[in-house]
C-alpha positions in Angstrom: -58.4 88.2 287.7 -56.9 91.6 288.5 -57.1 94.7 286.3 -54.7 94.4 283.3 -53.2 91.1 284.5 -54.2 87.5 284.9 -53.5 85.9 288.3 -53.1 82.1 288.4 -53.5 80.3 291.7 -50.6 77.8 291.3 -51.3 76.0 294.6 -54.9 75.2 293.3 -53.6 74.2 289.9 -50.8 72.0 291.3 -53.3 70.2 293.6 -55.2 69.0 290.5 -52.1 68.3 288.4 -50.4 66.3 291.2 -53.3 63.8 290.9 -52.6 63.4 287.2 -48.8 62.9 287.7 -47.0 61.6 284.7 -50.1 60.6 282.7 -51.0 62.5 279.5 -53.7 65.0 280.0 -56.6 66.5 277.9 -58.0 69.9 278.9 -61.5 70.9 277.6 -62.4 74.5 278.2 -65.6 76.4 277.5 -65.4 80.1 276.5 -68.1 82.4 275.2 -70.4 85.3 275.8 -71.8 85.8 279.2 -75.0 84.0 280.3 -74.9 81.6 277.4 -74.8 78.5 279.6 -71.1 77.6 279.8 -71.3 76.2 283.4 -74.6 74.6 282.6 -73.0 72.8 279.6 -70.1 71.6 281.7 -72.6 70.1 284.2 -73.5 67.6 281.5 -69.9 66.8 280.8 -69.6 66.0 284.5 -72.8 63.8 284.3 -71.4 61.9 281.3 -67.9 61.4 282.9 -69.4 60.4 286.3 -71.6 57.8 284.8 -68.9 56.2 282.7 -71.0 55.2 279.8 -74.3 54.6 281.6 -77.3 55.0 279.4 -79.2 57.4 281.6 -76.4 59.8 282.3 -78.2 62.8 280.9 -81.0 62.6 283.5 -78.6 61.8 286.4 -78.2 64.2 289.4 -75.0 65.8 290.4 -73.9 66.3 294.0 -71.3 68.8 292.9 -71.0 70.8 289.7 -69.8 74.1 288.2 -72.1 76.7 289.8 -74.7 78.4 287.6 -77.8 80.3 288.1 -80.7 81.8 286.1 -81.0 85.4 285.3 -78.9 88.0 283.5 -76.2 88.5 286.2 -72.7 87.0 285.7 -72.0 83.9 287.8 -68.5 82.5 286.9 -65.6 84.8 287.6 -62.2 84.3 286.1 -61.2 80.7 285.1 -62.1 77.6 287.1 -60.8 74.1 286.9 -62.8 71.0 288.1 -60.9 69.8 291.2 -60.8 66.1 290.1 -59.4 64.6 286.9 -61.4 62.0 285.0 -59.7 59.2 283.1 -60.3 57.6 279.8 -58.3 55.1 277.7 -57.0 56.6 274.4 -55.3 54.0 272.2 -54.6 52.0 275.3 -53.1 54.9 277.3 -54.8 56.1 280.5 -55.4 59.8 279.9 -56.6 62.4 282.4 -59.4 64.7 281.4 -59.7 68.2 283.0 -62.6 70.5 282.6 -62.2 74.3 282.6 -64.9 76.9 283.0 -64.4 80.6 282.2 -66.0 84.0 282.9 -68.1 85.3 280.0 -66.2 87.5 277.7 -67.6 90.9 276.5 -68.9 91.3 280.0 -69.6 94.8 281.2 -67.8 94.0 284.5 -64.3 93.5 282.8 -62.2 95.4 280.4 -61.3 94.5 276.8 -57.8 93.6 278.1 -59.2 91.1 280.6 -61.4 89.7 277.8 -58.3 89.1 275.8 -56.4 87.5 278.8 -59.3 85.1 279.5 -59.4 84.0 275.9 -55.6 83.7 275.7 -55.3 81.7 278.9 -58.0 79.3 277.8 -56.5 78.9 274.4 -53.0 78.4 275.7 -54.1 75.8 278.4 -56.7 73.8 276.5 -56.3 71.0 274.0 -60.0 71.5 273.0 -61.7 74.9 273.4 -65.4 75.2 272.9 -66.5 78.7 272.0 -70.2 79.0 273.0 -72.4 81.5 271.3 -76.0 81.9 269.9 -78.0 82.4 266.8 -75.5 82.7 264.0 -71.8 82.7 262.8 -71.3 86.3 261.7 -68.4 88.1 260.0 -68.1 90.2 263.2 -67.8 87.1 265.3 -65.1 85.7 263.1 -63.1 88.9 263.2 -63.3 88.9 267.0 -62.2 85.3 267.2 -59.3 86.0 264.7 -58.3 89.0 266.8 -58.3 87.2 270.1 -56.6 84.1 268.7 -53.9 86.2 267.1 -53.5 88.1 270.4 -53.0 84.7 272.2 -50.2 83.8 269.8 -48.1 86.8 270.8 -47.4 85.0 274.1 -45.5 82.4 272.0 -43.0 85.0 270.8 -39.6 86.1 272.1 -41.2 89.3 273.4 -42.8 87.3 276.1 -40.0 84.7 276.6 -42.2 81.7 275.7 -40.1 80.6 272.7 -38.5 77.9 274.7 -41.9 76.4 275.2 -43.8 76.9 271.9 -42.8 77.7 268.3 -44.9 80.8 267.6 -45.7 79.3 264.1 -47.3 76.3 265.7 -51.1 76.5 265.7 -53.2 75.9 268.8 -55.1 72.6 268.9 -58.8 72.1 268.6 -61.6 74.8 268.4 -65.3 73.9 268.4 -67.7 76.7 267.8 -71.0 75.7 269.5 -74.0 77.7 268.4 -77.3 77.4 270.2 -80.7 78.6 269.0 -79.7 78.1 265.4 -82.6 79.0 263.1 -81.4 78.7 259.5 -83.0 75.7 258.0 -80.6 75.4 255.1 -78.0 73.9 257.5 -78.7 70.7 259.5 -78.2 70.7 263.3 -75.2 68.8 264.6 -71.5 68.7 263.6 -70.0 70.5 260.6 -66.3 70.1 259.7 -64.1 69.6 256.7 -65.2 65.9 256.2 -67.8 67.3 253.8 -70.9 65.4 255.1 -73.8 64.6 252.7 -75.7 67.7 253.8 -75.0 71.4 253.2 -71.9 72.2 255.3 -71.8 75.3 257.5 -68.1 75.0 258.3 -67.1 74.9 254.6 -69.6 77.6 253.5 -69.4 80.1 256.4 -65.8 79.8 257.8 -63.5 78.4 255.1 -62.3 81.2 252.8 -64.4 81.7 249.7 -62.9 82.8 246.4 -66.0 84.8 245.9 -65.4 87.0 249.0 -63.3 90.2 249.0 -59.6 89.5 249.4 -59.5 91.1 252.9 -62.3 88.9 254.1 -60.6 85.8 252.8 -57.4 86.8 254.7 -59.3 87.2 257.9 -60.9 83.7 257.5 -57.5 82.2 256.5 -55.7 83.9 259.4 -58.3 82.7 261.9 -58.1 79.1 260.6 -54.3 79.1 260.7 -54.4 79.8 264.5 -55.8 76.3 265.1 -55.0 72.8 264.0 -58.7 72.0 263.6 -61.9 74.1 263.6 -65.4 72.8 263.5 -69.0 74.0 264.1 -71.8 72.3 266.0 -75.3 73.7 265.6 -78.0 73.4 268.3 -81.7 74.1 267.9 -83.7 76.5 270.2 -83.7 75.1 273.8 -87.1 76.2 274.9 -88.5 79.4 276.5 -88.1 78.3 280.1 -84.5 77.2 279.7 -83.6 80.3 277.7 -85.2 82.7 280.3 -85.0 80.8 283.6 -82.6 77.9 283.3 -85.5 75.5 283.8 -84.3 72.1 282.4 -87.6 70.3 282.9 -89.1 71.6 279.6 -86.1 71.5 277.2 -87.4 70.9 273.7 -86.8 67.3 272.6 -84.8 68.2 269.5 -82.5 70.4 271.7 -82.0 67.5 274.1 -81.2 65.2 271.2 -78.4 67.4 269.8 -77.2 68.7 273.2 -76.8 65.1 274.3 -75.1 64.3 271.0 -72.7 67.1 271.4 -71.5 66.0 274.9 -71.2 62.4 273.7 -69.2 63.4 270.7 -66.8 65.6 272.6 -66.1 62.8 275.2 -65.7 60.1 272.6 -62.1 58.7 272.9 -61.6 59.2 269.2 -62.3 62.9 269.5 -60.4 63.7 272.7 -57.1 65.4 272.1 -54.2 65.2 274.6 -52.5 68.5 275.4 -49.5 69.3 273.2 -46.9 72.0 273.2 -45.4 72.0 269.7 -45.1 68.3 269.0 -44.6 67.2 272.6 -47.4 65.7 274.6 -47.9 67.1 278.1 -48.3 65.1 281.3 -49.6 66.5 284.6 -46.1 67.0 285.7 -44.9 68.9 282.7 -48.1 70.9 282.6 -47.3 72.2 286.1 -44.1 73.7 284.8 -45.9 75.2 281.8 -48.6 76.8 283.9 -46.0 78.3 286.2 -44.2 79.9 283.3 -47.4 81.2 281.8 -48.2 82.8 285.2 -44.9 84.6 285.2 -45.4 85.8 281.7 -48.9 87.2 282.3 -47.8 88.9 285.6 -44.8 90.5 283.9 -46.8 92.0 281.1 -47.3 95.8 281.4 -50.6 97.0 282.6 -52.1 98.9 279.6 -53.5 102.4 280.0 -57.2 102.5 280.5 -59.1 103.7 277.4 -62.7 104.2 276.5 -64.4 101.6 274.4 -64.4 103.9 271.3 -60.6 104.2 271.4 -60.3 100.4 272.0 -62.5 99.5 269.1 -60.8 102.0 266.8 -57.3 100.7 267.6 -58.5 97.0 267.5 -60.0 97.5 264.1 -56.9 99.3 262.7 -54.7 96.7 264.3 -56.7 94.0 262.5 -56.5 95.9 259.3 -52.7 95.9 259.6 -52.7 92.2 260.3 -54.8 91.5 257.2 -52.6 93.7 255.0 -49.4 91.9 256.3 -50.9 88.5 255.6 -51.7 89.6 252.0 -48.1 90.8 251.5 -46.6 87.6 252.8 -48.9 85.4 250.7 -48.1 87.2 247.5 -44.3 87.2 248.1 -44.2 83.5 249.1 -46.4 82.5 246.2 -44.1 84.4 243.7 -40.7 83.3 245.0 -38.9 80.4 243.3 -36.5 77.7 244.5 -33.7 79.2 242.4 -34.4 82.8 243.5 -35.5 85.9 241.6 -33.2 88.4 240.0 -32.8 91.6 242.1 -34.9 93.7 239.7 -37.7 91.1 239.7 -37.7 90.8 243.5 -37.8 94.6 243.9 -40.8 94.7 241.5 -42.5 91.9 243.5 -41.9 93.8 246.8 -43.3 97.0 245.3 -46.4 95.3 243.9 -47.0 93.4 247.1 -46.5 96.6 249.2 -49.0 98.5 247.0 -51.6 95.7 247.3 -51.0 95.5 251.0 -51.5 99.2 251.4 -54.7 99.1 249.3 -56.0 96.2 251.4 -55.4 98.2 254.6 -57.1 101.3 253.3 -60.1 99.3 252.0 -60.8 97.4 255.3 -63.7 99.1 257.0 -62.6 100.6 260.3 -63.1 103.4 262.7 -60.8 106.3 263.1 -59.9 109.6 261.5 -57.1 110.4 259.1 -54.5 110.8 261.9 -55.3 107.3 263.2 -55.2 105.8 259.7 -51.8 107.5 259.0 -50.4 106.2 262.3 -51.3 102.6 261.5 -50.3 103.1 257.9 -46.8 103.9 259.2 -46.9 100.8 261.4 -47.8 98.7 258.3 -44.9 100.2 256.4 -42.4 99.5 259.2 -43.6 95.9 259.2 -43.3 95.6 255.4 -39.7 96.8 255.5 -38.9 94.1 258.1 -40.6 91.5 255.9 -38.7 92.8 252.9 -35.4 92.2 254.7 -36.5 88.7 255.7 -37.6 87.6 252.2 -34.8 89.4 250.5 -32.3 87.4 252.6 -34.2 84.1 251.8 -34.2 85.0 248.1 -30.4 85.7 248.2 -29.9 82.4 249.8 -31.9 80.7 247.1 -29.8 82.4 244.4 -26.5 81.5 246.1 -27.7 77.9 246.4 -28.6 77.8 242.7 -25.2 79.3 241.7 -23.3 76.8 243.8 -25.4 74.0 242.4 -24.6 75.1 238.8 -20.9 75.3 239.6 -21.1 71.8 241.0 -22.8 70.6 237.8 -20.0 72.0 235.8 -17.4 70.1 237.9 -19.5 67.0 237.4 -19.4 67.5 233.6 -15.7 67.9 233.7 -15.5 64.7 235.7 -13.6 66.4 238.5 -15.6 64.7 241.2 -16.5 61.1 242.0 -20.1 60.1 242.6 -19.5 59.9 246.3 -18.1 63.4 246.4 -21.0 64.7 244.4 -23.5 63.1 246.8 -21.7 64.4 249.8 -21.4 68.0 248.4 -25.1 68.0 247.5 -26.1 67.0 251.0 -23.9 69.6 252.5 -25.2 72.2 250.1 -28.8 71.5 251.0 -27.9 71.4 254.7 -26.1 74.8 254.6 -29.1 76.4 252.8 -31.6 75.0 255.3 -29.5 76.2 258.3 -29.2 79.7 256.8 -32.9 80.0 256.1 -33.8 78.7 259.5 -31.5 81.4 261.1 -33.3 84.1 259.0 -36.7 82.9 260.2 -35.5 82.9 263.8 -34.5 86.5 263.8 -36.8 89.0 265.5 -40.0 88.7 263.6 -42.1 91.8 262.7 -44.9 92.2 265.2 -47.5 94.9 265.1 -48.0 94.3 268.8 -44.3 95.4 269.4 -44.5 98.3 267.0 -47.7 99.8 268.4 -46.9 99.3 272.1 -47.6 102.6 273.7 -50.5 103.5 271.5 -52.6 100.4 271.6 -54.7 99.0 274.4 -54.5 95.3 273.8 
């Protein structure tokens, strides 16, 4: 890791991926706050994988593992891959499993930019990412995750020349939020996802958007969830004082051992392991080498942002997020109101006006740092984005109207019996095809991006 940029050791990566070859691959990464126990956790993944299903894997000793130590000082630096792949059969296919450890984010030794790069690299490379934290799932944490996940997605845009690899609308794969030292008794320890288990569900109640929450909060939650194909929670009890303070595993509390062991077992069950995909294409070790090489070039070519103090960073981060939330609200209202046959020009203009006003109100109501000058600067950025979105949705609406008119004309010709059934079917197919091609071209145009519009005044 170098200031402002992420350096990837391609030789080291290729040594690992050459061992995988043309087999599909699953990458499990652990990201989280510093000194939470990420490397310690991966040590138990290694025990489970090394013992290949043995009953006493949890107590087994490791000759090699991801390095960790007790105390408050950071241990892992940058991003580390385990040098040897493990293999498991998934639906009869021999699949490689790679483990990835990361430096703690929100560390006082690295900048906010490097925090974002670590999260982005981990997100882009992994098929399952574990975000490890403690105590609670707070609104602040969700906002941070939404911000970093959205930041990761900008590397899928034409701005960073990754469009040939990933459709920027495609979500990332699997995110598991692992919370240790959970102390709220209303939620059971263990897994919480959208399967709605028979107990009170923390994923549904704390992460999924609630209609009772303010609109801007709902948009943050929805935007965060849209970044991943699947999001789940896993709650762990308190580990024990000696483990918490000194890393002493000899006196881990029994209920912590039970759920910690259960978490590792769950994550390495073949039914839960996801192979790495780019879009809809499964990656092998060979194709992953090419992907990593392109990612390296993209990260190295990104401009080094100007150093800023943490107050400026947080101010612009919060205002950037407020713009994102407002844009999401505009798009949701417009999409929900548009019809297959299109809206009359007057109706569409009224819709745009109403959605813009609501979007502006959302932006102003989101709590954020900054004086009036900062707010006006980001309000201008929001308006520029809304104008770009207006052009996009206006073009789609015009296409819907033209499609409707052509269809009506075709219906008139059918009534006058000027066309045979085969001609009608052929014309309808061509009509639908032309409309889809046109709308696809509209969507592929340069998309509004607050990260493009605020380059030069933001630090991310």
